[in-house]
LODREN-430191 format. One record per residue: chain; residue in three letters; x, y, z of N, C-alpha, C in turn. Coordinates in pm, whole numbers, plus 32768, in hexadecimal, padded with zeros to 4 digits. Example, Ala and Ser with C-alpha at 12.3 -4.5 7.8 and 13.67 -1.06 7.14 Angstrom:
BEGIN
A/ALA/8527/7DC7/830C/84CE/7E3E/830C/8528/7EB6/830C;
A/SER/8505/7F1F/82C4/8557/7F96/82CA/850A/8003/8313;
This chain:
BEGIN
A/UNK/4323/2DEF/7743/42FA/2E30/76C7/4348/2EB3/76B7;
A/UNK/4385/2EC6/7642/43CD/2F41/7625/4376/2F9D/75CF;
A/UNK/437A/301C/75F1/4328/307F/75AD/4384/30EB/7574;
A/UNK/4382/30FA/74F1/43D4/315D/74AC/4377/31CF/747D;
A/UNK/439A/3248/74A4/4347/32BC/7480/439E/331E/7433;
A/UNK/4376/333F/73BA/43CA/3395/7367/437E/3409/7328;
A/UNK/43CA/3470/7307/4393/34E5/72C2/439C/34CE/722B;
A/UNK/4345/350F/71E2/4343/3506/714F/43BD/3547/7111;
A/UNK/43D1/3531/708F/443D/3570/7045/4422/3603/702B;
A/UNK/4486/3645/6FF2/447E/36D6/6FDD/4418/36FD/6F71;
A/UNK/43D8/376F/6F86/437C/37A9/6F24/43B3/3832/6EFB;
A/UNK/4378/386C/6E94/43A2/38F2/6E68/4386/3958/6ED6;
A/UNK/431B/3944/6F21/42FB/39A2/6F8D/435F/3995/6FFF;
A/UNK/4391/391C/701B/43FB/390E/707E/4473/3961/7055;
A/UNK/4499/3955/6FD6/450D/399D/6FA2/44FC/3A33/6FAC;
A/UNK/4482/3A62/6F9B/4466/3AF2/6F9E/4440/3B24/702A;
A/UNK/4446/3ACA/708E/4424/3AED/7118/4396/3B25/7125;
A/UNK/4339/3AE3/70E1/42AC/3B0A/70EA/4264/3AA9/7147;
A/UNK/420C/3AE0/7197/41BE/3A8B/71F3/415D/3A35/71A1;
A/UNK/416C/39B1/71AB/4117/3957/715D/409A/392E/71AA;
A/UNK/40AE/3900/7225/403C/38D1/7271/3FF3/3863/7226;
A/UNK/3F72/3876/7212/3F21/380F/71D2/3F05/382C/713E;
A/UNK/3F4E/388E/7105/3F46/38A2/7075/3F88/3829/7033;
A/UNK/3F48/37F1/6FCC/3F75/3772/6F93/3FDF/3785/6F28;
A/UNK/405A/379F/6F53/40CA/37B9/6EFA/4111/3735/6ED9;
A/UNK/412F/3718/6E5A/4174/369B/6E36/420A/36A3/6E51;
A/UNK/424D/3632/6E4C/42DE/362D/6E5B/4322/3673/6DE5;
A/UNK/4391/36B5/6E02/43E7/36EC/6D99/4442/367A/6D69;
A/UNK/4484/368C/6CF6/44E1/3624/6CC8/4549/35FE/6D32;
A/UNK/457B/3660/6D7D/45DC/3641/6DE7/459B/35EC/6E53;
A/UNK/451C/3606/6E72/44D6/35B9/6ED7/44C4/3528/6EAD;
A/UNK/44AA/3513/6E2C/449F/348B/6DF7/4525/3443/6E04;
A/UNK/4590/348B/6DE5/4616/344F/6DF1/4635/342D/6E83;
A/UNK/4612/3486/6EE0/4627/346A/6F6E/45DB/33ED/6F98;
A/UNK/455F/33E2/6F6B/450D/336E/6F8E/4547/32EE/6F53;
A/UNK/457C/32F7/6EDA/45B7/3281/6E9A/4632/3251/6EE6;
A/UNK/4684/32AE/6F13/46FA/3287/6F60/46D3/3250/6FE8;
A/UNK/4669/3288/7021/4637/3255/70A0/4600/31C8/708D;
A/UNK/45B8/31B3/7020/4583/312D/7003/45F4/30C7/6FF9;
A/UNK/4661/30EE/6FB8/46D5/3094/6FAB/470F/3075/7036;
A/UNK/4716/30DB/708A/474D/30C8/7110/46F4/3073/716A;
A/UNK/4671/3073/7150/4613/3029/71A4/45E2/2FA7/7163;
A/UNK/4621/2F81/70F5/45ED/2F10/70A8/45F4/2E8B/70F3;
A/UNK/464C/2E82/7157/4659/2E04/71A1/45F7/2DFB/7216;
A/UNK/45AD/2E66/7230/454D/2E62/72A0/44CC/2E21/726F;
A/UNK/44A3/2DB2/72A8/442A/2D6C/727A/43AA/2DAB/72B5;
A/UNK/4381/2E1A/727B/430A/2E5E/72AF/428E/2E05/72A0;
A/UNK/423E/2E04/7309/41BF/2DBB/7308/414A/2E17/72E9;
A/UNK/4156/2E95/7315/40EB/2EF7/7300/412A/2F7D/72DF;
A/UNK/40E8/2FC9/7287/4113/3051/7266/409A/30AE/7271;
A/UNK/40AB/3119/72BD/4045/3180/72CC/407C/3202/7293;
A/UNK/4024/3254/725C/4051/32D2/7222/3FE7/333F/7231;
A/UNK/4019/33B9/7239/3FC2/342D/7227/3F89/3423/7199;
A/UNK/3F0D/3450/7184/3ED4/344D/70FD/3F09/34BA/70A0;
A/UNK/3F55/351A/70D6/3F8B/3585/7082/3FF2/354C/7021;
A/UNK/3FF3/357F/6FA7/4043/3546/6F39/40D5/3533/6F5D;
A/UNK/4111/3596/6F9E/41A1/358F/6FB8/41C5/351B/7015;
A/UNK/416C/34FE/7073/4186/348E/70CD/4162/3409/708D;
A/UNK/40EF/3404/704A/40C4/3386/700D/4124/3358/6FA1;
A/UNK/4156/33B6/6F4F/41B6/3391/6EE7/4238/335F/6F26;
A/UNK/4263/339F/6F92/42D9/3370/6FD9/42C4/32E1/700A;
A/UNK/424F/32C7/7042/422F/3240/7074/4231/31DA/7002;
A/UNK/41FB/3200/6F8F/41FA/31A5/6F1C/4288/3183/6EEF;
A/UNK/42DF/31E7/6EEE/4369/31D0/6EC3/43B2/3177/6F27;
A/UNK/43A2/3192/6FA8/43E7/3143/700F/43B0/30B5/7015;
A/UNK/4332/30A3/6FF6/42F7/301C/6FF6/433C/2FC1/6F92;
A/UNK/436B/2FF8/6F22/43AB/2FAC/6EB7/4349/2F40/6E86;
A/UNK/4377/2EC3/6E7D/4320/2E59/6E48/42DF/2E06/6EB5;
A/UNK/42DF/2E37/6F31/429E/2DEC/6F9C/4207/2DE6/6F82;
A/UNK/41C9/2D74/6F8E/4138/2D68/6F75/40E6/2D96/6FED;
A/UNK/40F1/2E16/700C/40AE/2E4D/7082/4056/2EC2/705A;
A/UNK/3FDE/2EC6/708E/3F86/2F39/7078/3FB7/2FAE/70CC;
A/UNK/3FB6/3024/7093/3FD7/309D/70DF/3F53/30D7/7112;
A/UNK/3F44/30D9/7195/3EC8/3109/71D2/3ED4/319F/71EC;
A/UNK/3E7F/31ED/71AE/3E80/327E/71C1/3E25/32A5/7235;
A/UNK/3E54/3300/7287/3E09/3329/72FD/3E13/33C1/730E;
A/UNK/3DA1/3403/7318/3D9F/3495/7323/3DE7/34C9/739F;
A/UNK/3DF2/3475/7406/3E34/34A0/7481/3ECA/34B2/746D;
A/UNK/3EFD/3485/73FC/3F8B/3494/73DE/3FA8/350C/7385;
A/UNK/3F41/355B/7365/3F57/35D5/7317/3FAC/3637/7366;
A/UNK/3FF2/368F/731C/4043/36F5/735D/3FEB/3752/73B0;
A/UNK/4028/3793/740F/3FE6/37F9/7460/3FAC/3863/7402;
A/UNK/3F31/388B/7419/3EF4/38F2/73C6/3F1F/397C/73F6;
A/UNK/3F4C/39CF/7398/3F72/3A58/73B9/3F07/3ABC/738D;
A/UNK/3E93/3A88/7368/3E23/3ADE/7346/3E44/3B42/72D9;
A/UNK/3E21/3BBF/72F0/3E33/3C26/728A/3EC5/3C4C/7275;
A/UNK/3F21/3C15/72C5/3FB0/3C30/72B1/3FEE/3BD3/7249;
A/UNK/3FA5/3B6C/7221/3FDC/3B0D/71C2/3FF6/3B51/713C;
A/UNK/406A/3B32/7104/4092/3B6E/7085/40E7/3BEB/7095;
A/UNK/40F2/3C1E/710F/4142/3C96/7125/41D4/3C71/7140;
A/UNK/422F/3CC7/7118/42BD/3CB0/712F/42E1/3CCD/71C0;
A/UNK/432A/3C71/71FC/434E/3C80/7289/439F/3D00/729F;
A/UNK/43FA/3D20/7243/444D/3D97/7252/43FC/3E17/725B;
A/UNK/4396/3E23/7207/4343/3E9B/7207/42F4/3EA8/7289;
A/UNK/42C9/3E36/72BD/4280/3E39/733C/42DD/3E6A/73AB;
A/UNK/4359/3E37/73AB/43B8/3E5C/7414/43E5/3EEC/7409;
A/UNK/43E6/3F24/7391/4413/3FAD/737D/43AC/4013/73AC;
A/UNK/4331/3FE8/73B9/42C6/4043/73E3/42C6/404E/747B;
A/UNK/42EC/40C2/74B3/42F4/40D0/7545/426E/40BD/758A;
A/UNK/4201/40CF/753F/417D/40BE/757B/4152/402C/757E;
A/UNK/419C/3FD7/7537/4176/3F4A/752D/41CC/3EF7/758D;
A/UNK/4198/3EDC/7601/41E1/3E8D/7665/41B4/3DFC/7665;
A/UNK/414F/3DDC/7613/4116/3D55/7616/417F/3CEA/75F7;
A/UNK/41C9/3CFD/758A/4229/3C97/7564/429E/3C94/75C5;
A/UNK/42C1/3D08/75FF/432C/3D09/7662/4305/3CB4/76DB;
A/UNK/4287/3CBF/7705/4258/3C69/7772/4255/3BD8/7747;
A/UNK/4233/3BC1/76C8/422F/3B3A/7692/42B5/3AF6/76A6;
A/UNK/4322/3B3E/768E/43A7/3B06/769B/43DF/3B0D/7729;
A/UNK/43C6/3B7C/776E/4408/3B93/77EE/43B4/3B75/7869;
A/UNK/4332/3B76/7859/42DA/3B62/78CD/425E/3B14/78A4;
A/UNK/426E/3A95/787B/41FD/3A47/7848/418A/3A38/78AB;
A/UNK/41A8/3A3F/792B/413E/3A30/798F/40D8/3AA2/7988;
A/UNK/4104/3B17/795A/40AB/3B8C/7954/408E/3BB8/78C5;
A/UNK/40AF/3B63/7866/4094/3B83/77DA/3FFD/3B89/77C0;
A/UNK/3FD3/3BF1/7777/3F48/3BFF/774F/3F43/3BFC/76B6;
A/UNK/3F01/3B99/767B/3F02/3B8B/75E9/3EB3/3BF7/75A1;
A/UNK/3ECF/3C04/7521/3E80/3C5C/74CD/3DF3/3C21/74C0;
A/UNK/3D99/3C6C/7486/3D0F/3C3E/7475/3D0C/3BB7/742D;
A/UNK/3CBE/3B5B/7463/3CAC/3AD3/742F/3D25/3A77/7448;
A/UNK/3D8A/3AAB/748E/3E00/3A5A/74A9/3DF1/3A07/7528;
A/UNK/3E56/39B3/7540/3E56/395B/75B5/3EBA/398A/761E;
A/UNK/3E9C/396A/769B/3EFB/3978/7707/3F54/38FC/7708;
A/UNK/3FCA/3907/7745/401F/3891/7754/3FD4/3822/779F;
A/UNK/3F86/384A/7801/3F3D/37E8/7851/3EDD/3795/77FB;
A/UNK/3EA6/37D2/7791/3E4C/3789/7737/3E96/3717/76F1;
A/UNK/3F10/3736/76C4/3F5F/36D0/767C/3F8C/3663/76DD;
A/UNK/3FB2/368A/7755/3FD9/3627/77B9/3F67/35C8/77D9;
A/UNK/3EEE/35FD/77E0/3E7A/35A8/77FE/3E5D/3545/778D;
A/UNK/3E60/3575/7711/3E3B/3519/76A4/3EA7/34B0/768A;
A/UNK/3F27/34D3/769F/3F8F/346D/768D/3F8C/3408/76FF;
A/UNK/3F6C/3434/7776/3F60/33D8/77E7/3EEA/3378/77D0;
A/UNK/3E7D/33AE/779F/3E07/335B/7780/3E29/32F4/7715;
A/UNK/3E70/3321/76AC/3E97/32C5/7641/3EEC/3253/7679;
A/UNK/3F4E/3274/76CB/3FA7/320D/7700/3F59/31A8/7754;
A/UNK/3F01/31D8/77A8/3EB4/317E/77FF/3E55/3125/77AF;
A/UNK/3E17/3160/7748/3DB1/3115/76FE/3DE9/30BD/768F;
A/UNK/3E59/30E5/7653/3E8C/309D/75DF/3F0C/304E/75F8;
A/UNK/3F63/3080/764F/3FE5/3040/7661/3FE8/2FDE/76D6;
A/UNK/3FB8/3008/7749/3FBA/2FAF/77BE/3F77/2F28/77A2;
A/UNK/3F05/2F24/775D/3EC6/2EA1/7742/3F19/2E45/76E8;
A/UNK/3F82/2E79/76A9/3FD4/2E26/7651/403F/2DD7/769D;
A/UNK/4052/2DF6/771E/40B7/2DAD/776A/4096/2D17/776B;
A/UNK/40F9/2CC7/774C/40E6/2C37/7744/40B7/2C07/76BD;
A/UNK/4090/2C67/7667/4062/2C46/75E0/40C1/2C7A/7575;
A/UNK/4113/2CDB/7597/416E/2D18/7536/41F7/2D2B/7575;
A/UNK/425C/2D24/751F/42E6/2D36/754D/431A/2DC3/752E;
A/UNK/42F4/2DF8/74B9/4327/2E79/748D/42B7/2ECB/744B;
A/UNK/42A7/2F45/747A/423E/2F9D/7447/427E/3021/741A;
A/UNK/4252/3053/73A6/4282/30D2/7372/4211/3138/7370;
A/UNK/422F/31B0/73A0/41D0/3220/739C/4214/3292/7350;
A/UNK/41D6/32C3/72E6/420E/3332/7298/41B4/33AC/72AA;
A/UNK/41ED/3417/72DB/419B/348C/72FA/41E9/350D/72DF;
A/UNK/41E2/356B/733B/4216/35F2/7328/4265/361E/73A2;
A/UNK/42B0/368B/7394/4309/36B8/73FE/42C8/36C9/7485;
A/UNK/425E/3718/748D/421D/3730/750E/41D9/36B3/7543;
A/UNK/41A8/3660/74EA/4166/35E4/7514/41CC/3585/7551;
A/UNK/4240/3576/7511/42A6/351C/7547/42D8/354F/75CE;
A/UNK/42ED/35D1/75D9/4317/360A/7659/42AD/35F2/76C5;
A/UNK/422E/35F4/769D/41C4/35D8/76FD/41CB/3548/772F;
A/UNK/41E7/34EC/76D4/41FB/3461/76FE/426F/3457/7761;
A/UNK/42DC/349F/7745/4351/349B/779D/432B/34C9/7829;
A/UNK/42E0/3538/7832/42B7/356A/78B5/425A/3506/78FB;
A/UNK/41F8/34D4/78B3/4199/3476/78EF/41DD/33F9/7924;
A/UNK/423D/33C6/78D9/4278/3344/78F9/42EF/334C/7957;
A/UNK/4320/33C4/7972/438D/33D4/79D2/4361/341C/7A50;
A/UNK/42E9/3457/7A4C/42B9/349F/7AC1/42F4/3529/7AD2;
A/UNK/4334/355E/7A68/436D/35E4/7A70/42FD/364C/7A72;
A/UNK/431C/36C1/7AA8/42BA/372C/7AAF/42B5/3775/7A29;
A/UNK/424A/37C0/7A13/423A/380B/7997/42AA/3870/7982;
A/UNK/42E5/38A2/79EE/4354/3901/79E2/43CD/38C2/799E;
A/UNK/43D2/383C/7999/4442/37F5/795B/4427/37D2/78C8;
A/UNK/43BA/3806/788F/438E/37DE/780A/43FB/37EA/77A1;
A/UNK/4446/3857/77A2/44AA/3870/773A/4535/3841/7764;
A/UNK/4544/380E/77DF/45C8/37E8/7812/45E5/3755/77F6;
A/UNK/45F2/3737/7776/4611/36B1/7748/465F/36BE/76C6;
A/UNK/46BE/3663/76AB/4708/366B/762D/46B3/3645/75B4;
A/UNK/463F/3608/75CB/45E8/35E2/755C/45BB/365D/750F;
A/UNK/45AD/364F/748A/4576/36C0/7441/4583/36BE/73AA;
A/UNK/45F1/368C/7373/4604/3693/72E3/45A0/363C/7298;
A/UNK/458A/365D/721B/4531/360D/71C7/4564/357D/71C0;
A/UNK/4509/351F/71D1/4524/348F/71CF/4576/345F/7247;
A/UNK/458B/34B3/72AB/45CA/3481/7325/4565/342D/7371;
A/UNK/4597/33D4/73C5/453D/3379/740D/4564/336B/749F;
A/UNK/4505/333F/74ED/4518/331E/757A/44E0/3292/758D;
A/UNK/451A/3246/75E9/44EB/31BC/75FD/44D7/319D/7691;
A/UNK/446F/3150/76AC/444E/3125/7733/4437/308F/7735;
A/UNK/4444/3055/77AB/441A/2FCB/77BF/43AB/2FCB/7827;
A/UNK/433E/2F89/7807/42CC/2F7F/7863/42C0/2EEE/7890;
A/UNK/42C8/2ED7/7912/42BF/2E50/7946/4282/2E51/79D1;
A/UNK/421B/2E02/79E2/41D7/2DF5/7A64/41AF/2E7D/7A9E;
A/UNK/417B/2ED2/7A47/414B/2F54/7A75/41B7/2FBA/7A92;
A/UNK/4233/2F9D/7A6E/42A1/2FF8/7A8A/42E5/3023/7A08;
A/UNK/430A/30A3/7A04/434B/30DB/798D/43DF/30F2/79A7;
A/UNK/4432/30C2/794B/44C1/30E2/794B/44E2/312A/78CA;
A/UNK/4526/319C/78D3/4554/31DE/785A/45D4/319A/782B;
A/UNK/45DA/3173/77AC/4650/3133/7772/46AF/319D/773D;
A/UNK/467B/31F9/76ED/46C9/326D/76C1/4668/32DF/76A4;
A/UNK/469E/3359/76A7/464A/33D0/7699/4657/3415/7614;
A/UNK/46C1/33F9/75CB/46D3/343D/754C/472F/33EB/74F3;
A/UNK/46FA/33BF/7481/474B/3370/7425/472C/3398/7396;
A/UNK/4794/33AF/7349/4788/33D0/72BC/47CF/3366/726A;
A/UNK/4799/334A/71F4/47D7/32E8/719C/4815/3328/7120;
A/UNK/4806/33AC/7112/4836/33EB/7097/48A2/3453/70AD;
A/UNK/48C9/346D/712A/4929/34D6/7146/4989/34A6/71B1;
A/UNK/49E8/3453/718B/4A42/3417/71ED/4AA6/347A/7227;
A/UNK/4AAE/34F3/71EF/4B06/3559/7227/4AC5/35A5/729A;
A/UNK/4A44/3590/72AA/49FC/35D3/7317/4A2D/3599/739B;
A/UNK/4A5C/35EC/73FB/4A95/35B8/7477/4A36/3565/74CB;
A/UNK/49B3/357B/74BD/4956/352D/750F/4919/34B9/74C2;
A/UNK/4954/3499/744F/4926/3424/7404/493F/33A9/7457;
A/UNK/48DD/3353/7465/48E3/32DA/74B5/4902/32F8/7547;
A/UNK/48DA/336D/7576/48F1/338D/7602/48A7/332A/765B;
A/UNK/48EE/32F3/76BA/48B2/3297/771A/48AE/32DF/77A1;
A/UNK/483F/32D5/77E6/4835/3311/786A/480C/32A4/78CC;
A/UNK/4826/32B7/794E/47FE/3252/79AF/4768/3239/79AB;
A/UNK/4741/31BD/79BD/46B3/319C/79BB/466B/31E8/7A29;
A/UNK/45F6/321D/7A05/45A4/3266/7A64/4527/3212/7A7B;
A/UNK/4517/31E1/7AF4/44A8/3187/7B10/4433/31D5/7B4B;
A/UNK/43BF/31B3/7B1A/4346/31F3/7B4D/42D3/3192/7B3F;
A/UNK/428F/3175/7BAC/4219/3122/7BA4/41AA/3170/7B60;
A/UNK/4178/3141/7AEF/4110/318B/7AA7/408C/3185/7AF1;
A/UNK/4044/31F4/7AF1/3FC2/31F8/7B32/3F62/319F/7AE6;
A/UNK/3F1A/314C/7B2C/3EBA/30F2/7AED/3E2D/3127/7AFF;
């Protein structure tokens, strides 16, 4: 079974470098275009199941990539973006310019010791809910499905990467994955995970890591 996990298309807040978190921001016109090009690039993949974050930017991306496939898109709260609490809506640049504000610096440079703003989540919270989702929703599909698509958000996809490769939290940002509508793919077979690729874009062929292939990383998934 192959599992494709992708980030949503661009939003106006992405363009303005504002922390979105779980604020329900829709796709910008550019994000719709990115999703359409991604849909064209993935049109030959016979998806059996599609899961999505319920947030508009991810769900709309999933709808576009689904095209005319007669598949229900299953929305799951565990696929929502990491919550940044009271920091949501703030510009990243302004946070970084404030010498008294080290929270976002830790978010980027030291995720293991990051402390969220009020009502926000720790990285460990996102790792737990994505691991739970995979165990409860994806593993039972082995032998029943050939191709599964998950559409979510940047931190959520990175959490899947860590969970499925066994990397430590300190490696959270050390991956080429990241652009809007970029995807990562895994193969799950007999309880073992192989990474197929870590970063693939369908709309920016000039990007040096477009279609980047890396050696398969095998890890027996915890049952």
